[in-house]
C-alpha positions in Angstrom: 5.0 33.3 -0.5 5.8 31.7 2.8 8.4 33.8 4.1 9.8 31.1 7.1 8.9 27.5 7.0 11.0 26.8 10.4 7.6 26.0 12.4 6.4 23.4 10.3 6.3 20.0 11.4 6.2 17.0 9.5 6.8 14.0 7.7 5.9 11.7 5.7 7.0 10.2 2.2 8.8 12.0 -0.9 7.6 10.1 -4.1 9.2 10.5 -7.4 5.5 10.3 -9.0 2.8 11.9 -7.1 -0.4 9.7 -7.3 -2.6 12.3 -9.1 -6.1 12.5 -10.1 -7.2 13.1 -13.6 -3.7 14.3 -14.2 -4.1 16.6 -11.4 -2.2 16.8 -7.7 -4.3 16.8 -5.1 -4.0 18.6 -1.3 -6.5 18.8 1.5 -6.2 21.3 4.3 -7.8 20.6 7.8 -8.1 23.5 10.2 -8.8 21.7 13.6 -9.4 23.6 17.0 -9.8 21.3 19.5 -11.1 18.4 17.7 -9.6 15.3 19.4 -13.0 13.3 19.2 -13.3 13.9 14.9 -10.1 14.4 13.8 -9.0 10.8 13.4 -12.0 10.1 11.4 -11.7 13.0 9.4 -8.2 12.1 8.2 -8.8 8.4 7.7 -12.0 9.3 5.2 -9.8 11.1 3.0 -9.7 8.9 -0.3 -6.4 7.4 -1.0 -5.8 9.3 -4.2 -5.2 12.5 -2.5 -1.5 13.5 -2.6 -1.2 15.7 0.4 -3.0 16.5 3.8 -2.0 19.6 5.9 -3.4 19.4 9.2 -3.4 23.0 10.9 -3.5 23.1 14.6 -4.8 26.4 16.1 -4.1 26.1 19.7 -5.6 23.3 20.5 -5.8 22.3 24.1 -6.8 18.9 23.7 -4.7 16.4 21.8 -5.9 17.1 18.4 -2.4 17.6 17.4 -1.0 14.3 18.6 -3.7 12.5 17.4 -3.4 14.2 13.8 0.0 12.9 13.8 -0.7 9.3 14.9 -3.6 9.0 12.3 -1.2 10.2 9.3 1.6 8.2 10.1 -0.7 4.9 10.4 -2.0 6.1 6.9 1.6 5.6 5.5 1.8 2.5 7.5 -1.3 1.1 5.4 0.4 2.2 2.2 -0.9 5.5 1.6 1.4 7.0 -0.9 1.0 10.5 -0.3 2.6 12.8 2.1 1.3 14.4 5.1 2.1 17.7 7.8 0.9 18.8 10.8 1.7 22.4 11.5 0.6 25.4 14.1 -1.3 28.2 12.8 1.1 31.1 12.3 3.0 31.1 15.9 5.7 33.6 14.5 3.3 36.6 13.8 3.3 38.9 16.3 0.7 39.2 17.5 0.1 35.5 17.0 -2.7 35.0 14.4 -5.5 32.7 15.3 -9.0 31.4 14.6 -10.2 29.4 11.5 -9.4 31.4 8.5 -6.2 31.9 10.2 -6.0 28.0 10.2 -7.0 27.5 7.0 -4.8 30.3 5.5 -1.8 28.8 6.9 -2.6 25.6 5.4 -3.0 27.0 1.9 0.6 28.7 2.3 2.3 26.1 3.5 0.7 23.4 0.9 1.6 26.1 -1.8 4.9 26.9 -1.2 5.9 23.1 -0.8 4.5 22.8 -4.4 6.4 25.6 -5.5 9.9 23.8 -4.3 8.4 20.5 -5.9 7.6 18.6 -2.6 4.5 17.9 -4.2 2.5 18.8 -7.2 5.4 18.6 -9.2 3.8 18.3 -12.5 2.5 21.7 -12.4 -1.0 21.4 -12.1 -2.9 20.9 -8.6 -5.6 22.1 -6.2 -6.2 22.4 -2.9 -9.4 21.4 -1.1 -10.8 22.5 2.7 -12.0 20.2 4.8 -13.2 21.3 8.7 -11.9 18.9 11.4 -15.0 18.5 13.5 -16.6 16.2 10.6 -19.4 17.8 9.4 -18.0 17.8 5.7 -18.3 14.4 3.8 -14.9 12.7 2.3 -16.8 11.1 -0.6 -17.8 14.4 -1.8 -14.8 15.5 -2.7 -14.2 13.7 -6.0 -17.2 15.9 -7.1 -15.8 18.6 -6.0 -13.1 18.4 -8.1 -14.5 17.5 -11.2 -15.4 21.6 -12.3 -11.6 22.2 -12.0 -10.6 19.2 -14.2 -13.1 20.2 -16.7 -11.8 23.7 -16.4 -15.6 25.2 -15.9 -14.4 26.7 -12.7 -11.4 28.0 -10.5 -12.9 27.9 -7.5 -15.6 25.3 -6.0 -17.9 25.8 -3.1 -19.9 22.9 -1.4 -23.8 23.9 -1.1 -25.3 21.8 1.6 -28.5 23.7 0.1 -28.3 21.9 -3.2 -28.0 18.7 -1.8 -31.5 16.3 -1.1 -31.1 16.6 2.5 -30.7 20.2 2.4 -29.5 22.0 5.5 -31.2 19.2 7.6 -30.2 19.4 11.3 -29.1 22.8 11.3 -30.0 25.0 14.4 -33.1 27.4 13.5 -31.5 30.6 14.4 -28.4 29.7 12.0 -30.4 28.6 9.5 -32.2 32.0 9.7 -28.9 34.0 10.1 -27.3 32.1 7.0 -30.7 32.7 4.9 -29.7 36.8 5.8 -26.0 36.3 4.6 -26.5 34.5 1.5 -28.3 37.2 -0.1 -25.9 39.6 1.4 -22.9 37.7 0.1 -24.5 37.4 -3.3 -24.9 41.3 -3.4 -21.8 42.0 -2.2 -19.9 39.8 -4.7 -22.4 40.0 -7.7 -22.6 35.9 -7.4 -25.7 33.5 -7.4 -24.5 31.2 -4.6 -26.8 29.4 -2.2 -24.2 28.6 0.5 -21.8 31.1 1.1 -21.4 29.9 4.7 -20.0 26.6 3.7 -16.2 25.8 4.2 -15.9 22.9 2.0 -14.4 24.5 -0.7 -11.5 23.3 -3.5 -9.3 26.2 -5.1 -6.6 25.7 -8.5 -3.0 26.2 -8.1 -4.1 29.3 -10.7 -5.6 30.9 -7.5 -3.2 30.3 -4.6 -0.2 31.4 -6.8 -1.8 34.7 -7.3 -3.4 35.6 -4.2 -3.0 38.5 -2.0 -2.5 36.9 1.6 -2.2 40.5 2.8 -6.0 40.8 2.4 -6.9 38.3 5.3 -10.0 37.6 7.7 -8.8 35.3 10.6 -11.9 34.1 12.2 -15.6 33.0 10.9 -16.5 34.6 8.1 -13.7 33.6 6.0 -16.1 31.8 3.4 -17.5 35.1 2.7 -14.5 36.9 2.8 -13.1 34.9 -0.1 -15.8 34.7 -2.1 -15.9 38.5 -1.8 -11.8 38.4 -2.8 -12.2 35.8 -5.5 -15.0 37.8 -7.2 -13.3 41.0 -7.1 -10.1 39.2 -9.1 -12.9 37.7 -11.4 -12.1 34.3 -10.6 -14.6 31.6 -11.8 -17.3 30.2 -9.3 -19.6 27.2 -8.9 -21.2 24.9 -6.7 -21.5 21.3 -5.7 -24.0 19.5 -3.9 -22.1 17.7 -0.5 -23.7 16.6 2.4 -24.2 18.2 5.7 -23.3 15.9 8.7 -24.6 17.3 12.1 -23.6 14.8 15.2 -24.3 17.6 17.7 -21.0 19.2 17.1 -20.2 22.6 18.9 -18.6 25.3 16.4 -17.8 27.4 19.4 -19.3 30.5 17.6 -21.4 33.3 19.0 -23.9 33.8 16.8 -24.9 37.4 17.1 -21.0 38.6 16.9 -20.4 36.4 14.1 -23.2 38.1 12.0 -22.6 41.5 13.0 -18.9 41.2 11.5 -19.9 39.2 8.7 -22.4 41.5 8.0 -20.3 44.5 7.7 -17.6 43.0 6.3 -19.8 42.4 3.1 -21.5 45.9 3.3 -18.0 47.8 3.1 -17.4 45.0 0.0 -20.4 45.5 -1.6 -18.8 49.6 -1.1 -15.2 48.5 -2.8 -16.5 46.4 -5.4 -18.9 49.3 -6.6 -16.6 52.0 -6.6 -13.9 49.7 -8.4 -15.8 48.4 -10.9 -18.7 51.2 -11.6 -17.7 54.3 -10.3 -14.0 54.5 -11.7 -14.7 52.3 -14.7 -17.3 55.2 -15.6 -14.9 57.8 -14.5 -11.7 56.5 -16.4 -13.2 54.9 -19.5 -14.5 57.1 -22.0 -17.0 55.6 -24.4 -19.7 56.9 -26.9 -22.2 54.1 -25.5 -24.3 54.0 -23.0 -22.6 51.3 -20.5 -24.0 48.7 -18.2 -21.7 50.4 -15.6 -23.1 53.4 -16.4 -26.8 52.0 -16.8 -26.0 50.5 -12.9 -24.8 54.0 -11.5 -27.6 55.9 -12.8 -30.1 53.3 -11.8 -28.6 52.5 -8.2 -28.6 56.5 -7.5 -31.4 57.5 -9.1 -33.2 55.1 -7.1 -31.7 56.1 -3.6 -32.3 59.5 -4.3 -35.9 58.8 -5.2 -36.2 57.3 -2.0 -34.8 59.6 0.4 -36.4 62.5 -1.6 -39.8 60.9 -1.3 -39.5 60.1 2.5 -38.6 64.1 2.9 -41.7 64.8 1.4 -44.1 62.6 3.0 -42.7 64.2 6.2 -43.3 67.7 4.9 -46.7 66.5 3.9 -45.9 67.2 0.0 -46.7 63.6 -0.5 -49.3 61.1 0.5 -48.8 57.9 1.6 -50.2 56.1 -1.7 -48.4 58.7 -3.9 -45.0 57.8 -2.0 -45.8 54.1 -2.5 -44.9 54.5 -6.0 -41.6 55.7 -5.3 -41.2 52.8 -3.2 -42.1 50.3 -6.3 -39.6 52.3 -8.6 -37.0 51.7 -5.9 -37.9 47.9 -5.5 -37.8 47.5 -9.4 -34.3 49.5 -10.0 -32.8 47.5 -7.2 -33.6 44.5 -9.3 -32.3 46.0 -12.3 -29.3 46.8 -10.8 -29.1 43.2 -9.4 -29.8 41.6 -13.1 -27.1 44.4 -14.8 -24.7 43.4 -12.2 -24.7 39.7 -12.3 -24.3 40.2 -15.9 -21.1 42.2 -15.7 -19.4 39.8 -13.2 -20.4 37.1 -15.5 -18.4 39.3 -18.2 -15.9 39.9 -16.4 -15.1 36.7 -15.4 -15.5 35.0 -19.1 -13.2 38.2 -19.8 -10.4 37.2 -17.8 -10.5 33.2 -17.9 -10.3 34.1 -22.2 -7.0 36.4 -21.3 -5.0 33.7 -19.1 -5.9 30.6 -21.4 -5.0 33.2 -24.5 -1.8 33.8 -23.1 1.3 31.4 -24.0 2.6 29.8 -20.4 6.2 29.0 -20.3 6.8 25.6 -19.0 7.2 24.9 -15.4 10.7 24.7 -14.5 11.9 21.1 -13.2 11.7 21.3 -9.5 14.9 20.3 -8.1 15.1 16.7 -6.1 14.4 16.9 -2.5 16.0 14.7 -0.4 15.8 14.8 3.7 19.3 17.1 3.8 18.2 19.9 2.3 14.8 19.7 3.3 15.4 19.0 7.2 11.0 18.8 8.2 10.6 16.6 5.6 11.7 12.9 6.8 11.6 9.6 4.5 9.1 7.3 6.5 10.1 9.1 9.8 8.0 9.2 12.8 6.0 12.5 13.0 7.9 14.9 15.3 
């Protein structure tokens, strides 16, 4: 999964038995860029039962990396029995990958690789949470975020600030407007009904991370939206949990207008790709005597758009009056709503089928991981100082 881990810096403890929670090992990935003011508090707030912490420094110009190492080491000295690492964001890639999306992927790939070789999560069931290093995510919500995975109700859990009683209170108005538009566009593109797709607070199961296509990447802001598109196309189960948003004047450094344009473009192309794969390819390649949901979707979608285009031309040539054309607009609106209903059902059916296929397959028992020692894994040192 990770071709070269020489860039990994770090430490802490090799434990024969993981801490675990409900039989699951829990890891937390923290992307951080110039978060010296917040990173210590973020790490300290992570629950003691978390098994692994990976802080990914995205070329910070302040003391983020130093403080992160010191804080993790202090946790160990205070009795924490987990493992911690501070790594860089793909320093050996050419050109070097940077951005919050790249930092998250670096952390997820690293923690997945460590699980594969038995450094942590040795019993096979593990999941990884993403918590930003800016202190805007409540660590106390992590337990609730994990529960749907423990209960086998979801493979990926999103934190929703909108579902929390305090909602988006404190978020700047321009970001609220953009978030509202991108929420609807994301749901349309992914066939979902997510209330807060822009939230970066998320947890993924080991099954997702073991099968993830790391070549389909998105390095900058908009990574949560991109990840939802990929999860939906792969038919993973997604759910939301209310989480508290913390706004204490943190500056994301994000150009709102550039972000909105790039993510909107991503979502429109995502809609095109998923529509082609789920509907056009299915109708062409799958022969059936029944008029399927996919065929119904295609007829409604293209019929509605064709009617709208022809009505516009007819109005321009004065063949139809505006009142007459308004009926075409009403038909278009109803057809689009019908397509949305069908699309959500198809997406739900695909997720249920994929889940049933996975659970119905005999899974081989995990191999016993070899014991890891400082001699065979140089970057891990038993209670050694962070390097």
